N, C-alpha and C positions, 0 to 999 in steps of 0.2 A: 504494500500500500504506500502511495506517495504522500508527501507532506501536505499537499493541498487537500486531499481527502481526509487526512487526520485532523486538520483544522476544522473542517466541516463537521466531523464527528464530535470533536471537542465542544463545538458550539451547541450541537444537538444535545450532548450530555449535560451541558450547563443548564440548558432550558428544561430538560427532563428532570434534573436534580431540583431545580426551583419548583417545578410543578409537583414533584413528589413531596417536597417539604410542605407545600400548601395543603396537599391532601392529607398528609400526616397530621397536620394541625387540625383540619376539619374532623378527621377520624377521632383524634384525642378528645376534642370538644364534644363530639356526639357521644362517645363512650362515657365521658364524665357526666354529661347530662343524663344519660340513661342510668348510670350508677346512683345518681342523686335523687331520682324520683322515688316515691314511696313504693314499697314492695308490691302492694296491690295494683299499682299502675303499671308495673313492669310486665304483668301478664295481660294487660289490656292491649287492644289493637294498636294504640299509639305507642306503647312501650315496645311491642314487638317490631313495629316499623323502625323505631329508633335503633334497636339492637341489630336489625337487618341492615340498616344503613351503615352502622359502624362496621359490621362484618364485611359488607361490600367494599367500603373504603379500605379496610385492611387488606382485602384481596387485591385491590387495585395497586396499593402501595407495594405489596409483595411482587406483583407482576412487573411494576416499574423498576424495582431493584434488580430483578432478573434481566430486564432489558439493558439496564445500565451495565451490568456485568458482561453481557454479550457484546455490547459496543466497545467496552474496554478491551476485551479479548480481540475484537476485530482490529483495533488500532495497534495491537502488539504484533499482528501478523505481518 
């Protein structure tokens, strides 16, 4: 891989990293909000949606970490 393509990938990684950090923040806030609602509400539809949203965000963050790792490997090639 040439330097020009590495520069493009580094820029993409920087943007991806920034997006991942934003999503981590949203995930953490959603998880904290869920944990702070009364136990009875956790089983409600609203509570279940909050928990599902936090789980989906966690999955997205994990996927983004995998993508970052793949891109870093590509730059080393």
